[in-house]
N, C-alpha and C positions, 0 to 999 in steps of 0.2 A: 503494499500500500506507499508506504513511504518513496519508495525507488520510482512509483506509477506517478507520483505526485511531483517528485524532483525533475523528472523528464521535460515537464513543462518549463522547468525554469533553464533557459539558455546561460551559459558560462563561459561567454567568448574571452572572456580576459585568461582563463585556464585553457580553453582549447587554442589559443593562439600560441601559447608556452610549448604545447603539444605538439602543434602543426610545423611551429619553427624550428623544432630542435632537428638537430640530425643525428642524436646521441642513439646509439644501438640497444640500451637499453633505459627504459622508463619504470620508474620505482614511487606509486601511490603508496604511501604509509600512513594511515590515519585510525583512530579509534570507528567502531562500529556507528553508522547514520552519518557521515559526512561526505557520500554520494561519491565513492570511489569507483564503482560499477556503475553507475548512472552516467558517469563522465565519460566512462570509456566508451559506454554505449552510443552517446552523442559525439564521439569521437570517429567512431566505427561510422558513423551515419553520412558523416561530410569527406571520409576518406576512401578511395576505389578499390584499395587493398583488401584483400582479405582477412578477417579476425577470428581465426581459429581460437577457442576459451576452452581452458581446461578448468572445471571448480576441484579443486585439490581437495583431497581427504587422506585421513589415518595412511591407507594403504599405499599412497605416492612415496611414504617414507623409505620403502624399497624401491632401490633404483632402480631396478630394471621394470617394475610397474609403472614408474614414472617415464622410463624412456620409450617404453612401449605406449604407453598414453599419449605423449609429444609425438611420436610417428605417426600414430593415427588421426593425431588432430592436423597435420602436416599433409598427408599423403592425398585427401581429396585436391589440395590446391596443386600439388607438385610430388608425384612418388618421390618417397625416399630410396636412396642408392638401397638394391635387394641386403647387400653385404651386412648393412646394418642389422636386419633384421636376421639372417642367418646367424651373425655371431650373438645375437641376442637370446636365439632359440636352444642354444646349448643348455644342457643341465645343470652347470655352473658358470656361467657366462663371465667372462674377465672385461669386467665393466672398465677398471680403470686401465687396462693397458690394449684392450682390443676394441670394446664397442664405443665406449667416448672417443677415442680417436678418429675411429669409422664416421660416427656421428657427427664429426668437428667437418671432417672433411665432405660429406655429405651437404651439409649447410652450406659451406663456402661455394660449393659448386652449382647452389640452385640459380635458376634462373629469374622466375616470378617471384618480385618483393610479398612481403606478409609482415604480420602483426601478431606474434604470439602472445596472447594473455594466459598470463597463470595465476588464477584468484584464488583466492582464502589461503594465501602463500604462508601464514601463522601455522599451516598446519603439519608445516615440513619443519622435522626437527631432528632427523637423522643427519650424520655429519656427510654419509656417502651420499645422499639424497641430494646434500648442498650441492656437493662436488659437480654432481648433475647438471645443475642449472650453472654454477660458474662456468663449467667448460663450454655451456650450451650460450651463453654469453658473450665469451671469447671469439665464438666460431658464427655469428649470426652474420649475414652478408649486408654489402653495401644496399640502402634501399630497404631493408626489412628491419624489423625492432621485437625487442623481447619486452614485455610490460608484465612488471611483478606489481599486484594488487594484494596487500595485507592489512592487518590492523595492528600489526607489529613491525617495528623494523628488523627486517629478516638477518638473517647471521650468516651474510655475504661478504665479502672483502668490499665493504661500502667506502670506507676510508680510501682506499687504493683507486676507486674507480673516480670518486670526489675529485684526489690530487688530480686526476688526469683528466678532469673532465670526460668522463666518457659515461655520466649519467644525467639523465632529466630526472629530477627528484621534486616532487609535491609531495607535503607534509600537511598535517593538520593543520599549521596557521596558514598555509596557501589556499586548503579546502575549506576554509570557513567564507561563510556567503558575506556578499558587500550587501549594504544597508540598499542599495535598489534591489539584489537579487533575493533580500527577503522580503521585499514590498511585493514583487511578482510570486514568491512562493505563495504568499498570505492573500494575497488576490486569484491564484488559483483556486484558493478554497473556498472561494467568495466572499472573503473580507476584506474591506476598506478602512484603513484604518489610518488616523491622523499622525500627522508628523513626530505628535509627541508619546504618541502610542509606538508608534514604529521604535524610535529612539529607546523607548523603556524595552521592547521586547529583544531589540539588539542586545543591548546591555546586559540584560537578563541571562539569554541566549549564547552569548558572544558568538554570533555567525555559526551556532553548530545547527546543522540542516533537520538532523532529526529531533532535536528540542523545539526549534521553528514549527515545526510540522505538528507537533504535538500540543504547543500552546497554541498554534489555529484551531485544532481539535477542541479544547477547552475553552476557546473565544467564542466559536462557532455554537457551541452548548450552551452558551451564556446570554441571557437578555441585557444585562449590564456589564458592558465591555471596560469601563475603565477599572470596575471593582473585580473584574476578573484577570485583568492585566495584574493588579495591583497585587492579587494573591496568588499568581502564576508563581510556583517556586518548586524547589524541589522534591516536597510532599507531595505536589498532585501527583493522585492518582495514575495518571497515564505516565507520566514521567517516572514513578517508583516503578511501575510493572516494567516499563521498558528498559530502564537499566537492571535491575534485576535479572532480568530474561538474557540480556545481551552482556551483561558484564560481571556479575555478582554470581550466577549459579555454577559458572565454571571455577570459580575462586573456592580454595583450601577454607575451613575454619580457622587456621589461627591468620592467614592472610585477611581474610573477612574480620577478624578482630580487630588486627592492626588497623586495616583501612576506617573502620569506625571509630574507633578511640582516637583514631589520628584526625580524625575531619573536626575536632575543636580548634585546629591551628590554622590559620589563613597562610601561614608558610612552612614550610617542613623541611630540616634537615635531617642528618643521621643522628647529630649530636642531642639536638631538640626531641626526636623523637624516642632516644633511649631514656632521657630523662623524666618526661613527661608519661611514657608509657609503662617506664619500669622495666626495660627491655634490653638487650644487647643486639648489635647486627643490623640498627635500622636503615643504616647506611645503604649497603647492599639490598636488603629490602626495597628501599625508594628507586633504585636504579632497575631493578627486576622489572617491578609496577610500571615505571614508567616506558620500558622497553616492551610491556604488555600491550593488550586490549584495554588499558585503563584512562581513563581521563584525568592522570596527573602529567602536569605538564614541567619539564627541568625550565628553571629561571637562570641558569647560567649555564656554561660549557662543558663544565670542571663537574657536572651533576651532583652538586653540593646542595642546591635548595631547589624546592619543586613548590607545586600549586596545585591544589584539584581545580576542577571546572566547578563554578558556582552551583551549578545546580547538582552536581553531583556531590559535592559537598556538603550541601542542602539535605539532600535525601539521608545520604549517611549519618549525618548529625541526627535527621527523624528515627533513626534507624536505631541510633545509640539510646536516645530518650525513652523508645519503646522497648529495647530488650535488655540496658543494664543502666537504667538511669540514676543509680547509685553511684556509678561512675564518674559524670558529668563533673560534680563540684572538685572532685579530686582531681583531676586532669587538668582542669583549668587553675587550681592553684598551685598544681606544679609547674605549668606554665608560664604563667605570672612570676615565679621565683627565677624561672632561667632567664627570662625576657628582663628581671631587673639586674642581675647579674652580667649579662651584655648587655647593659644600657640603653632598652628600649623601653622607656615609660608608657608610649601609647601602648604597645601590645600587652605591658606588664597591669597597666590599670583597667585595658580591657579583659583581660581572663578573670582579673579578680572581682571586676562587676559580673560577668556572666558566671562565674563559680558560687554568686553570693557571698564571699569572704567579706563581710562587713567590715570588720577591724581593719583587713590588710586594704583595703579598698580606700577606708578612711583615711588611712596612713597615708597612701601611694598617690591619692589626691589631694592630699594637704603637702605633702612634699612636691608634686609637680604644676600646683596650680599656679605659683608664681612665672613659671615658663609658657605656661598655657595662655595664661589671659594676658600676658604682656608681649605676646607674639601675636594676636589676632586670632586666637584659637579658644575664647570664651565659648563659644558653641558649642566646641568637641565637649569642654566639662560640662556644660547644662544637657548636654544629650547623654553621658554617662549618668549623671543625676536623677535625670527623666527615666532611664532605664530602670534604675533601682526604685523610684518611685516615691513621694512625698514621705508617708510612713515611715518607710524604710529608712532614709535618710534622718527621719527624727528621732532615731534611735541610737544615732553615732556621733561622738561630739567633734571627731574630725571632718565626718560628713556633713554633718550641719554648718561648721564654719567655711567649709569650703563652698557651700551653696551662698553663705551669706559674701564671702570674696566674690563669686560669682555674677552675685545680682549689684554688687558694687561698681561692677565693672562697666555692668548694663546701665546703671545710672538709675536703679529700682532704688530709693533711699526705704522706704517701708518695707520691702521684703527683705532688704538687708538687715533691718531693725529686728525682724522677724526671725529668720535664721540664727541672728548674734545671741537673741535670748537665746533659744532653744540651746544653743552650744552653751552658754554662760549656765544654765539649769545642768546641763549633763556632766560637764565641768567639775561643777560644784560636789555632786554626787559621788565623783570618784576620787580615791585616796590620794594624795601627794604622789607621783612621779615625776620623771625627766619632760615625757612625752604633755602630761595637762601641765607643766610649765610653759611650755613652748605653745600648746593652743590657747594658756591663759596670755601669754602675749599678743600673740595673732588677734585676740578678741578685744584686747586693749588699742591695739591699733585700729581696728574698725570701728571703735569708739570714738575714737580722738578722730576720725578723718570726717564723719558723720558731726561730730561737732556741735552735738545739739545744746548742751548749756553753755555755748558761746566759744569764742576763740580762745579765752583767756586758760583755758584747761589743756588747751591741744597739746603746747608745748610737755606740760609736766605728763601728763598722758602717755604722749608718744616716748619720752626718756623711759618711763619707767615698763613700756613695753619693749624698746630696747636692750634694757637692761635682760629682762626673760628670754627674750631669742638671741641663739646662736651668733657671735661676732661674723660669721660668715654666711650667717642667713641670705637668703636671695631678698627676703621682708625688709632687710635694712634699708635697701632703697627707698622704700616707702615710708619707712619710720624717719629718714632724713627730711622727704619731701613734708609731709605731715607737721613736722618740728619746725621745719624752714618756715611754711604758711604760717604756721601759729606766732611764731616770732615777729616776721613780716608785717601782720596784720597789727600786731601791737605796736609797731613803730620800730621794733629792733632790727633795723637795718643790717648792721655788720653781720652780727649774730647768725641772721637770717641768712644773708651771703653765703655763711661757711656751710650751713647745713645744707642748701641747695645744692652749691658747687660739689659736696662729697656725694649727694644722691644721685646728682648726674654723673657722675665719675661712675659711680656703683651700677648706677642702671644701663649703663651704655654696654656691657655686655650681658647681663642676666634681666634686666627690666627696660626694656626698650620705650613701653608708655610712660613707666615713672620719669625716666630721662628728659622725655618729651615736654613732661609736665615741668621739671625741673626748671627747666631750659624756659619756659614760657614764664614761669614766676620770676626767675630772674632778667629775664625781657624787661617783665613788669615793673621791676627794683632798678631797672636802667631808666625807662622812662620816667620813673618818679622823679630820678637824680638828674634830668636830660642830659642823659648821656646816649643818645639816640644811633652812635656808632655803633655801640655794644651794643645795645638792644636788638639791632635789625641782624647784627650776628648770630645773638642766641636767636633770636626768631627764625632764622633762615635755617640752623642748625635743627633747631626743633621741627620744623616743616620738614625738611629733607628727611629725617629719620621717619616721622609719621606716613610719610610716603612710602620709604623704603622698609616699613616694618609691616604694613597692609592692615594699621587698626585706623586709619581714619573714618572710619563709618563707627566707631566705640563713641557712642555719647561724652564719655569720659573726655574725650579729645576736643569737645567743645570750646574750653579756655586756649586750648594753643591756636586754634581755627580764627578763634576773635582776634587773639594777640597779633596774629600774623595779619589779620586783616589790617590793626591799627599802624603797624610798622610801613606795609605796603603801601597804605595810604600816604604816608608821610612822605615816603620817596619816588611818588609818581607813578606806582605801577595800580595804576588806577581798575583795570579790568579784572585785576589778579585780586586787590582789594575787594573788589566788590563780591567778587566769587566764595572768595574766605567768608565773607561776613554772612553772605547768603547760609552756605554750609554750618557755620559758627551757630547761626540761629536754628537753624535747623536740628540739629543736634541737640542743643541747649533745652529745645522744647521737648525732646524726647525725655528727658530727665524728671521725674517722678519722686515727689517729696524729698529731695537730696540735700545734700550739706548747706546750708545757708550761707555760706562763705563762699563755697564755688560757684553756687549759680549768681551772688551777687556781684563777683568780680567779672563774671563774663558778661552779666549783661552790661557794667560800665566799660567794660574793653568794646563789645558793640557799638555803645552809644559812642565812644570816643573814635571809633572808625566810619561811624554814619556821620556824625559831624565833620570830619574830614571829607567826606563825600558829598557834603551838602546836601545831606536829607536830614533836616533839623528836626521835623515831626517825627521821623521813626526813631532819632536818637532821643527823644523826649520820651517815647513811650517806653522805651529801653529802660531809660531810668528811671520811671515809676515803678517798673518792676524791679530794679535793682534796689531801692529804696523799702519795696513791700518785702523784699526777700530779708533784707538787713534789718528788720525789725525784728528776725529772730535770731539775731547776732547780735544785740547792741553794743556789744565790746570791741566791735571792730573798728576802731576808732580811725585807721587809714585808710576803709572803704568809705567812712563819711566824709572825708576829704576829698576823695577821688569822683565823687557823686559831686560835691561843691565845684569842684574844680570844672567837672564837665556840664554843669548847669550855666556857668559863666562864660564858655565855650558856644553853645546852643543860642542862649540868648546874644552874644556878640554876631553869630550868623545869623539868626532874624532879625536883628536889627540892620544887618548889614544888606539883606535882601539878596544874598549869595546862593541861597539854596535853591536857586534855579540852574545853576551850572551842570552841563552833561559832563558825564565822565570823559569825554575826550578834551572838554574845555580844562579839566579840574587836572586832566595829565601835562595840558600845555603850562596851565598855571604853576607847577613844578619847576618849569624850565626859565620863567622869567625873570626870577633876580638872579640868573647867570649872565655871563656876559656874549652867549650863545647867540648870534643872529639865527632868523624863523628859517631860512634856508639850512643851518646848522644844526637847528632845532629838530626840522624836516627830518636830517638824517638820523637825530635819536630815536625818532619815534615811529619813524618808515613810512611817512605820509609825505605829500608834494607839499613845497613850501606856501603853494597858494592856501593850501587846506589847514596849514598852522596860520597864517595868517588870517583866514577867516574864524578860526576858533579863537583867535587871541583879541579880535575885534568882538566875538562875542563875550568875551569876561570882561573886556574894556564896559561893554553896555550894560552887564547886567552888575557892575560892580559900581556905575555912574562914575565912572572915570574916564579919560581920554587919554591916558598915555601910560606906557610901560612901568614906569616908577609909580604913578600913582595906583595903578593896580596892585603890586607888590605889597605896597604901604598898605592900603586897606584889604588884601587877602590876609596879612599877617596883623591887624587889627582883629578880623574876623577868628583867627586861628586857622585859618588853615595852611601858613607859612609858618616857619619857626621863624622868630624874632633874629632879624641882621645877619643870618649866615643861611648859605644854601644846604642842601640835604648832600651829603657826599658823593650820592651816586648821580645829581645833578650838575655838579661842580664842572668846569670847563675841562677839557683834555688837549 
């Protein structure tokens, strides 16, 4: 049934490889269901040569029987020289010294080209029968070909043939269906799927024709196609029946146990399987299975690492849960330990979670969360926690604290407090231990970051948390960030600078998101001190790290985007500043009941950027939000000063009537304090001199002046330019 359906799917790319090759030996080897026989049939229909085919069986392990069958297949095309049959008819034929030499001479003398197909070649095991085929391949005349189709790689001198390019070889990787071929196969079953559905099926089946056909059958019988596609997996009854019949029925008990238990692993090696399965000799077992009719694929050319086809693995895992449910948890725990020893935290945590080892999962997640949350992989942590479920997470202090950190990274203040409260209750119930000391330090850091009691206690709480955490803990960079913020917002600039600088240094390697926030806070400190050169350098470093680390969509990065907008608007990069402002506001609006100091800082930075971009009404609304949030942390005296300064800038801009300046006019305005001419400015901003002149005249008109000097004076008075000096990147060159 599968072959009949696949016949409708033409595979021109594979047929071209067969037709264009002059190699005398063609080898097609792949597990069941990859369409080897169908491909040969399609090839024969396009080729005028005869295609005599032998379906091999156990009897063909007798070399005399094999040679007799070959003669019988070739005779109808052109008689094989009779001396071959005579030699073969002896009671004890001398195969090696008489029969094979005569057969070789007979083949070389044939006039009519042919393609001899030996199908089911995996049935040939005897060395003498394999020698017959090797000799046969060596004497195939020009214009003719020998085709071997097998579910496994045959025990022939393939390596030598590959080296001398005497073979045209198609394996499982070549025989997988392309997306277009998959679509055609489904259409032949009367199924029209959407591009998204097709992508899902191709990904699930990895282009395995048999699996795709079985998926088509499952879909055809289901009224809800999307739901059926989501459900289709290795435990589908069609898949289970097919795999059991084609792959597992011939397998011995010990091999089946090995496959079933190894299915908990997404990658397999000999050492890993020995450790997890508690056995020896797994490396040899894996090599043998990968060369047998198994969906076990080598991942390297040294045969060290392998993986199962996803559907095969899912089917085996379902079998494990059905027949040996008591085994699974222990297998996962041992796999977790092995991956910890080999430095792969992803797999170590995944196995601990899958195995339900709560203590181990909590410990590993707590140890690994700095790496995940600081490198744009917070969703991975949340996925693990979701897999365990809230009720399970709430039973373990480390898991609960991990959940709190995952939520604070998302900017969810209320959820962070919830999980911190759960963790605190669990920690309090436990007797004193080194683990509890570290968890207590992590809990204190969470409480300090949220600063519900105001910024006055931030530094003290963070310092206490730092004492409880190991000196080399990846959390130390966050300690320095929070402590530095607390000092800065109380007006202790030098102490804050020291802490933030140390936090940025520590975070450069272990915590990119913390480094970005430290650099952004240092930039705000530099702006406060009117050191715009330093502010620009720090903001640029933060922006570059943000882009490089893939954390630009974290709500916690709202402050960094806002600081970048302030600096870029001041240095004339108006378009980029406007983009940063929009993104900063979008990220900020995703925060839910977050730390008041953080929200207030970010709103103020956004307002500063909006003022410089000439949008006084938007800046006013942003300052209003900052003032509202600041009521929750009234001891942040520095933020009150920032709001007052920003209000003055807004009033000045509003009074001057410059809020109508376009981004292009604002960009040109940044160059007016320099001695650059309009043509020279045009070269800087990549527009024509006439465009610059028109934009400058627009600036004059909206500022109510008639000269360049007057425009600069008016813009400085409105806060759109710095007093008495051009910015570094607008200075003459």
